[in-house]
C-alpha positions as CSV (number, residue, x, y, z in Angstrom):
1,M,0.0,0.0,0.0
2,P,1.6,3.3,-1.1
3,I,1.8,6.2,1.2
4,H,1.0,9.7,-0.1
5,I,2.2,12.8,1.7
6,V,0.4,16.0,0.8
7,V,1.8,19.4,2.0
8,A,-1.0,21.9,2.3
9,G,-0.1,25.2,0.5
10,A,2.8,23.7,-1.5
11,D,1.3,24.8,-4.8
12,V,1.1,28.4,-3.5
13,V,4.8,28.3,-2.4
14,L,5.8,26.9,-5.8
15,Q,3.8,29.6,-7.6
16,K,5.6,32.3,-5.5
17,F,9.0,30.8,-6.2
18,T,8.1,30.7,-9.9
19,Q,7.1,34.4,-9.9
20,L,10.3,35.3,-8.0
21,I,12.5,33.4,-10.5
22,R,10.7,35.2,-13.4
23,R,11.2,38.6,-11.9
24,V,14.9,38.0,-11.1
25,D,15.5,36.6,-14.5
26,D,13.9,39.5,-16.3
27,P,13.9,42.8,-14.4
28,R,13.2,45.0,-17.4
29,A,10.1,46.5,-15.7
30,A,12.2,47.6,-12.7
31,L,15.0,48.9,-15.0
32,E,12.3,51.0,-16.9
33,D,11.5,52.6,-13.5
34,V,15.2,53.3,-12.9
35,R,15.5,54.8,-16.4
36,K,12.6,57.2,-15.7
37,D,14.2,58.2,-12.4
38,F,17.6,58.7,-14.1
39,F,15.9,61.1,-16.5
40,D,14.4,63.0,-13.5
41,V,17.9,63.2,-11.9
42,E,19.4,64.5,-15.1
43,R,16.6,67.2,-15.5
44,D,17.5,68.4,-12.0
45,W,21.2,68.2,-12.8
46,F,20.7,70.5,-15.9
47,D,18.2,72.8,-14.2
48,S,20.5,73.3,-11.3
49,E,23.6,73.7,-13.6
50,G,25.3,70.7,-12.1
51,R,24.0,71.5,-8.6
52,G,26.0,74.7,-8.8
53,S,29.2,72.9,-9.8
54,W,29.4,74.1,-13.4
55,A,31.7,77.0,-14.2
56,P,29.8,80.1,-15.2
57,L,29.6,81.1,-18.8
58,S,32.1,83.5,-20.2
59,K,30.9,86.9,-21.3
60,A,31.5,86.1,-24.9
61,T,29.2,83.0,-24.6
62,L,26.6,84.9,-22.8
63,R,26.5,87.5,-25.6
64,S,26.1,84.8,-28.3
65,K,23.7,82.6,-26.4
66,P,19.9,82.8,-26.9
67,M,18.2,84.5,-23.9
68,G,16.9,82.3,-21.1
69,R,19.1,79.3,-22.0
70,G,21.1,77.8,-19.1
71,I,24.6,76.4,-19.2
72,L,25.0,73.6,-21.7
73,V,21.6,74.4,-23.2
74,R,21.9,76.2,-26.6
75,T,19.4,74.2,-28.7
76,G,18.2,71.7,-26.0
77,A,19.4,68.7,-27.9
78,L,22.2,67.7,-25.4
79,R,19.9,68.1,-22.4
80,S,17.1,66.2,-24.1
81,S,19.5,63.4,-25.0
82,L,20.0,62.7,-21.3
83,T,16.5,63.4,-20.0
84,S,14.1,61.9,-22.5
85,A,13.6,58.5,-24.0
86,G,13.7,58.6,-27.8
87,A,15.5,62.0,-28.0
88,R,17.9,62.6,-30.8
89,Y,21.4,61.7,-29.6
90,G,20.0,59.9,-26.6
91,Y,21.3,56.4,-25.9
92,N,19.2,54.4,-23.6
93,R,18.5,50.8,-23.9
94,I,17.2,48.0,-21.6
95,N,18.0,44.4,-22.2
96,R,17.2,41.4,-19.9
97,A,19.6,42.5,-17.1
98,T,21.2,45.9,-18.0
99,L,20.2,49.5,-18.4
100,F,22.4,51.6,-20.7
101,V,22.0,55.4,-20.7
102,G,24.1,58.1,-22.3
103,T,24.5,60.5,-25.2
104,T,26.1,60.6,-28.6
105,H,25.7,64.3,-28.9
106,P,28.8,65.7,-30.7
107,A,29.5,68.3,-28.0
108,A,29.2,65.9,-25.1
109,E,32.8,64.7,-24.9
110,F,34.1,68.3,-25.0
111,H,31.9,69.4,-22.2
112,E,32.5,66.3,-20.1
113,A,36.3,66.5,-20.5
114,G,36.7,70.2,-21.0
115,A,38.8,71.7,-23.8
116,P,41.4,74.1,-22.3
117,R,42.7,75.2,-25.7
118,A,39.2,76.4,-26.5
119,N,38.7,77.9,-23.0
120,L,35.9,75.4,-22.4
121,P,35.8,74.3,-18.7
122,R,34.9,70.7,-17.8
123,R,31.3,70.3,-16.9
124,E,30.1,66.8,-15.9
125,L,27.0,65.8,-17.8
126,I,25.7,63.0,-15.6
127,G,25.0,63.9,-12.0
128,V,24.5,60.6,-10.2
129,D,25.3,60.3,-6.5
130,E,25.1,57.7,-3.8
131,Q,21.5,58.6,-2.9
132,D,20.5,57.9,-6.5
133,I,22.2,54.6,-6.6
134,E,20.5,53.6,-3.3
135,R,17.1,54.7,-4.6
136,W,17.6,52.6,-7.8
137,T,18.7,49.6,-5.7
138,G,15.5,50.1,-3.7
139,I,13.4,50.2,-6.9
140,I,14.9,46.9,-8.1
141,G,14.6,45.3,-4.6
142,K,11.0,46.3,-4.3
143,Y,10.3,44.8,-7.7
144,I,11.7,41.5,-6.6
145,E,10.1,41.7,-3.2
146,D,6.7,42.2,-4.7
147,A,7.0,38.7,-6.3
148,V,7.1,37.1,-2.9
């Protein structure tokens, strides 16, 4: 005579583990939330002119620049490339486990590195700090936690 052991609730536990494995294996939804938050961080970075860290514009640049445009914003293309999905020059892609963000704007490398010969000071384009990284870690953690 065979003996059968039935564990009450085992199917629910198995279902939860399956959901957890799916979420860990494909966190694209969480990475999309991180990407949106990155864009918010970059908008703040540009609006605050590098949280006050960017060198002021020279008098010659101020004279030639359209009124009301902040530092690193002449046409808006560079800013948009780091603050909006689908913007010209923007590079942001999500695959199964990685979020890539950046810009291919032709002026980006000169602003990021500076160009002393052209009297162009270095101005960091991406303003990510430890709080941002902790928040993004929390977004991913919550996404996984919600599966349990």
